[in-house]
N, C-alpha and C positions, 0 to 999 in steps of 0.2 A: 501745586499740587504735590503733595508728598510721595515720594516712591520708597516704600517700606518693603523690603523683600520678605520679612518676617514680622508680622504684627503680634506683639505680646500683651495680652490683657490678664490681669489678676483681679477676680472679684472675690473680696473677702466678707465674712459674716459669720456670726456664730451659727452653730447646728441648730436647725428649726426656724431661722429667719428667712427662709426662702431663697437660699443661696444656690440650690440646685435648679429651681425653676428659672431663676435669673440667668444662670450659665446656659441653660438649654435654650432659652429665648435668642440670646446672643449668638450661639453657634448655629441654630437654625437660620437666623437672619444672614450670617456671613455665608453659610453653604448656599443659601438661595441666590445670593449675588454672584456665585461663582468661585468662591474662595476654597481652597483645601485647608481643612481644619483638623486639628489635633486638640483635644481637651480631656482633662483628667481633674479629679477633685481630692483633694487633702483634706481629711477630716479625723478627728479623735474618736475613740470609741465611746462616744456620749449620744444619747437620744437627743439631748438639747443642752446648749452651752458649748464652751471651748471655742477654739478659734479654728475657723475653716477656710479653705480658699479653693476656688475653681479656677484653674489655669487653662487659658485659651492661646493657642498660636494658630495664626492663619497666613496664607500666602497664595500668590497667584501661581506658584510653582508647587508641585508636590512636596510635602513635609511628612515626617513619619514619627517626630519625636518632639520633646518640649525644650524650651530654652529657660534659663534661669532669668533672663533679661525681663524687665517689666517696662513696658511703654506707657500703659494706661492702667491705672488701679481704680476699681470702683469699689468703695468702702460703704457696706450697708449699715454698719453701726460703729459706735466709738470704740468697743472692745477689740473689734478686728482692725480697725485703723491703728490703734496702739500697738497691735502685735505684729503688723506687717509694713508700717510706713517706711522703715529703713530699707526696704527693698528698692524704693524709688531712688532713681539717679538723676543727674542732671539732664535737663531736656524732657523728662517723662511728665506725666499728667495725672493728677488725682482728682477724681469726681467723688464727693461725698455730700451728705445732706444733714449731718448731725446739727441740732439747732442751738446747742449751747456753746457758744464759742469759747468760754472760759475753760470747758473741759478739754479742748483740743489746741489751745492757744499756743502752747510751747512747741507742739508738734508742727503746727502750721508755720511758725517763725522759722523752724529749723528747715523745713522744705523749701521756704521761699530763699533761704541763703544758699541752698544747694540748686536754686534756679528751677525748681519744680512748679509747672503750671497748676494752680489750684482753681477748680470749678466747684462752686458751692451754692446750693439753694436749700431753703426751708421745706424740705421734701413732704413732711408730715402736713403742713399746711396746704401745699398743693394737692396732695392726695385727698384730703378733707374737702376742699373746695370743689373737687370733682366727683364727689359722692363716695369716695373711698375712706379708708382708715389707716391705721400704722401698718396694716399687714400688706398693703399694696404700695408702700413707700419704695420698695425695690423696683417696682414697675415704672415709677416716675424716674428713678435713677438710670434704669436702662435707657429712657428716652434721652436723659442728659448725656449719658456716653455715646450714645448713637449720633447726636448732633456734634460733639467734640471730635468724633471720627471723620465726620463731614460726608457720611454715607447716606444714600437715598432713604427717605423716611419710609417709603412703601415697603421696604424689605423687612424692617422691623415691625411694622404693623401686620404684615402677613404672618410673621413668626408669632406674635402674640394671638392673632386669631387662630392659628393652629395649635397653640399650647392650651388654650382655654375654649376650645370649640364645643366641648362637651357641658360647659357651664356658661349658657348665654347670658344670665343676669350678672355674673361676675365679668364676662367678656366686655359688656359695655362700659363698666366702669374702668376696667384695665385699659381699654383703648382711649378713653378720655385721659387717663394718668399718663400714659406713654406719650401721648401727643402734648399734653401739658408740660412734660419734662422735656421734651424735645424743643418746644417754643420758648422755654425759659432760659435758655443759654445761647450764647452766640457760637457759631461754628468755629471748631478749632482747626486742625489740620484737615486736609482733604485727601483722604486715602483713595488711591486710584483703584476703580472698580475693574475687576478682570474683563478682558474683552468679549468673553463667552462663558456661558454657564457650562459647568462640567457634568458629564454623565456620570454622577457618583451617589453613593448612598452615604448616610451618616449613621453609624451603627458602632455599638460597643462589642467587646469580645465575647462577652457571656451570651449576648442575643445571638451572635453569630454561631456559637457552639450549639445553641439551642436549635437553631434553623437547620444547621448541618446535620444534626442528629435526626431530626424529623425527615429530612431529604434522604437520609441513609436508611429509612425504614424503621426508626426506633418508635416503638408503640408503648413503652412502659418506662417511666422515669420515677426513681424513688431518691428521696433526700432528707436529710435533717439539716435545717438552716444553720449555715457556718460561713461567715464572711471570709472571702470574698467570692463565695461560689453561690450565694444565697439568690441572686437574681435569676439564676438558670431555672430555679423551682418557679419563680414568679412568671418568668417568660413561658415555661412549660404549661403551668396551669392556665395562663391566658389562652394558650392555643390548643388546649386539650380537646375541647368539644369539636373544634373545626377539623381537626385531624385524627380525632378518636385515639387519643393517647390516654393511657391510664396513668394519673399522676398522683402519688402518695407521699405524704409526709410521716417517715416512720419516726417512733418515739426516741430512737437512738441510732448511730451509724451502724451498730452491729445488725440491727433489724434491717437497715437499708441495704447492707451488703447482700445479707441472705435473700432477700426478696429479689434483688438484681440477678443474683446467681440462679435462683429457682425459676425466674422468668425465662432467662437464657436457656437453661436446661430443658424447659419445655418448648422452645422454639421461638420465642418472642424476643425480638431485638430490644434489649433493656440497658438502661444507663443510670449511673449514679454519679453524684459529684460531692465533694467535701473539700476541707482544707486539712492541713497536716495533722492536727490534733484528731480529727474525726477519721482519718484515713488510718491512725495508729489503731483504732478499735476495729477497723475492717480487715486487719491483715490475717486473722484466722481465717476468714471466709476466703481471702485471696489464696492462701495456702491450700485451702480445700479444692479451690478451682484449679490449681496446679496438680493436685493428686488426681482429680477425675476428669482432667483434661477438658474442662468446660469452659467456653467462651466467657469472658468476664471484662467488661469496659468500665472504667472509673476515670472521672475527671479530679484532678487535685489542683486546686486553686492556691497557689503559694502565697504565704504572708510570713513575717519574721517571727522566728522562736527564739529560743525554745519555749515550752509551756504556751501560755496564751501569747506572750511575747507583745507584738504590736499588731492587734487583730484587724486594724483597718488600714495597714500601710503595706508595702510590696517587698519582695525577696525572690531570689532564685536559689534558695538555700535547701531544697528537697530533693535535689537530684539523687544524691546518695540513698537517702530514704527510698526512693521509688526503685532504684535498681536492686538494692539489697533487702527490700521489704519482705516480710513474712518468713515464717520458720521453714527450714528445709531448702532444697535446692529443685528449682523447676524453671522451665521456660517462661520468660516474659518479654515485654516490649514495652519501651518508655518513648513517648513521642512528646515533643514540646512545641507548643504553638507560640508565634510570635506577634500576631495581630488578629483582627477580624476575619480577614480573608484566609488566612492560615487556619484559622478556628474552624470556619465553614468546611474546609476540604479536609483537614487532617483528621477530624472526627469521623468522616466517612471512611478513611483508611483504617482507622482503629477498629471500627466494626468489621470490616473485611478481614484484617489481619487476626482478629480475636477468633472469628469463625473458622477461617482457612486453616490456622495453625492450631485452634484448639487450646487457647492460651490466654493469659492475663495481658491486658493492654492498660497501661498507665498513661493518661494524657495530661501533662502538666501545663497549666496556666499559671499567671501572676495576677495579683491585684491590678496592676498598671495595665495589664492587657484587658482583664475581666472588665474593667469600669472605665476606661478610655474611650471616649466618643471620637471617631475619626472618619473621615472621608475616603471612601474605598471605591473601586470600581465594582459595579453590579455582580453578584456571584454568577459563576458559570454553572448552569444546572445540567444535570445528566452527564456531567464529564467523567465521573467516577461510578462505574457500574457496581451494583450491589453483587457481592460473591458470599454465598452462604456456606459453602465447603460441605454440604449435607448429600447424603445418598438419598435419591428420590426416584419416582417413577418405578419402572419395571425391576430395577435394580434391587428393591426393597424385598422382592420375593426370594431373592437367592441369599440373603443375609443369615449368618449364623451368630450365635451368642457371643462366640470369642472373636468375631470381627471387631467388637468395639474397642478392645485395646490389644488387638492383634500386634505381635512383635513384628515389625517391618524394619526394612533397611534404612528408610527414611525417617522413622520414629513417628510417622503419621499413620493413624488408624482411621477406619471409617467410622463416621459419625451419622446418626439418624435420630429422628425425634421419638421420644417414647409413645408407643401406640401406632406408629406408622408402619410397622412390620410385626410379623410374628415372632421375629428374634427380639430377645430381652437381654439385659445386662444390669448389674449392680454398679450404681454410683457409690463406691466405697470409699469413705475417708480413711479407711486403713489400706495398708499396702495390699495389692490384689494382683490377680492373674488376668489372663486375656478377656475373660468374661465379667470380670469385676468382682468375683467371689474372693473374700479375704484368703491372703497367703502369707505366712511368715517363713516360708523356705528360703534358705540362704541363696542357693543358685537362681531361684526365680526372682528374689527381690534384686539382686544385682542386674539380671537381664531386663527387668521392667523399668528400673531406675535408668539404665543405659538407653532404652527405648525412648523414653520421655525426653531425656536430655538431648538425644540426636536431633530433635526438632530445631535445636539452636541453629543448626548448620543450615537447614532450609530457611529459616527466619532470617539469618544474616544474609543470605544470598538474595532474599526478596526486599531487604531494606534498600531504599535510595541512598545514593552516596550525599554528603553534604554539599551545598552549594556555594560557589565563590562569587561574590559582588565586586565590581571594579576589575582592573586588569589582573590576570591570573598570575601573572609572574613579574619580577622586577620592581616591585612597589617600594617606595621609600619607607613605608611603615606598613605591618599587616596585623591583623587580629583575628582570633577565633573565638567563637561565642555560640550561644544558644539562646531561645526565648526571645525576650524583649530586647536584648542587646542589639539585635538586628536593626530595630527601628532607628536608634541613634546612629549606628554605623552607616545606614543608607544616607542620612543626611550629611554625615561627616565626609562620606566619599564624594558626594556632590559638590559640598563647599571647597574642599581642597583640590578638586579637579579644576575648579575656576582659579585657583592660584597657582597652577603647575605642579602640584604636589600628588604624587601617586599614592593613594590609600587603597587597600584592598582588605576584604573580610570574608572568612570562610564560616559558614552557618550550618549548625545542625538542627534539623527539624526532629529526624529519627535517631535519637541520642543512643539508645541501648537496643540490641547490641551494637558497637561502635563500628562504622565503616571506616576503613583506613587508607584506601587506594588514593583518593583525592587529596586526603590529608598528607600522606607522604610526599606526593609531588608539591603541595602548598609549601612545606618546610623546605623542600630541595630547591625550589624556584624563587624564594623570598628569603632575605637574609636577616630581616628585622621582625619576627613573628612574636606578637603578644597575646595575651589572654585577656578577654574582658567577661566579668561575671559579676552578679549581684549576690555574692556571698563571701564569707571571710576566708575560707581554705582554697577557693579555686577549684571546685569539685570536678568540673569537666577537665581543667587543666591537668589534675592528678591523674584523671583516667587516661587522657592522651599521653602523658609522659610515662606512665607505666605501660602503656600498650605499645608504644612506638620507640621508646628509649631515646626520647628528645627532649629538649629544654626550651621552654618560653624564655625570651629575653627579659620581660618584664610581665607582671600581672597587674592589670587595672581592675581592682576589685571594690565593691560598694556594698555596705551592710548596714546603712542607717535607716532602712525603711523606705527610701527613696529611689526612684528609677534614675538610670543615667540621663543627666542633661546633656545638651550639646556642648555646654562649656567643660564638663568634666573630661571628655574626651579631647577637646582642643588643649586643654592644660596638659594632659598627658602626652599629646603629640609634641607640644613645645619643648617638653623636657626630654623627649626619647627619639626624636628624628632629627636627622642631619639637616633637613631643609626647613 
């Protein structure tokens, strides 16, 4: 019985070949057996064709990121086999069903020299003999892979039933095909099944954001499709009727931003989402929100730029854009999620902060978070109370027009919904005075500007400090980061603890305004502090060094469209740690 601490599976195939459904069946089956799972898909910006892969890591113990390693490869077609076969190393296994040996003869010969185990069947013939066609050959291959893994057939059968439950005619054929594939090969290794099933859910980051927004009271969602944020629109639309949510696809991001701002102005918790290029179009509305001190929440799902860049890949390159976005100076908050659990919680905080402080909140996520399916503990409901920051009830009777933008010591003025009081005000995009009426008077301009900016003091006090993972001090090597960097660092901390090497990591969820108390102590108490970021310049690193007058020892930066793999950090530690 093989004891593999981390099972690494790569499923390869061209776009449109059933790659996604194949991967989903495998991860559902693994999850049903009690494994912790992390899975993400790499694919080109093509509707059909190109080379794609679905990477799956599974373990008896919690895992949070992906490894480059490939233990098992399932190749759906010849093109993907040609593209990815070099990822296979000695001792790994290839499962494929291409029926013309001459087309892959040289590849197979090369793999045999490397002592890669080859498992092959004529999957099209198997599919056709069981009532299927070329479209269900991937299901035959799943059955073959499952037998090679030595895992109970019942788990993969259950996953197929779940995947195609809504298509009974197809389901019958798929069940025959997966069983035929399973029976067609000999058992390979025998992966140990976890002792108990875990109380987890399998979910991607975008679905978690959608669920968190609904739980926070969001009742209007606007978007123009732009990867990797597009699936939030799909999820919201799917849940719109059940939760009575208004879901609209605007003709462009300018419309989307204005609809979101208008809905929030009238009292509906509204949300929009986009990627970097779409957010560029939204920034005039973002600036208007800053001027009229109106709540505004937007999700920016990061992908590599500039321009169209790599539209289906991942990055952490839009932090500076979020912090410095939109013309003029006004208070804003930047929050960055790291995984599905973060997404569910932090979007709720985003709504509360936006309404309490009457400001713009930008929630950053990344392609690798948006689309990664991961097993996480079930979300804790009703942990974060809804805070609207509104004048309500009997207090509405005592309001005056000038209360809306009243100059206060804190910078925060009273906010009420239009029509809820006899008092009224102007939501004026020009500079204005306390009731919103236009004013270009020099002293009043400075006073109102100061008033708005004073809210940053309130906001900074309310922001939570960054969190430290691992030992707080005396680490052999330390890291600071944000976003998806947390996931690989959690795995690294655990891996090196077993080797007797102390690794710790300071993580920012609430990135701007930057809290520094815990950060200062982190630098004082650890002598080898490094930066980890998915961009070229090290944007958080520059912000930290400017704010604290400190220097990172080294910067681990990645900007090739891929997230950090475990091996990326392992290689860095080998070069930069004394242990």
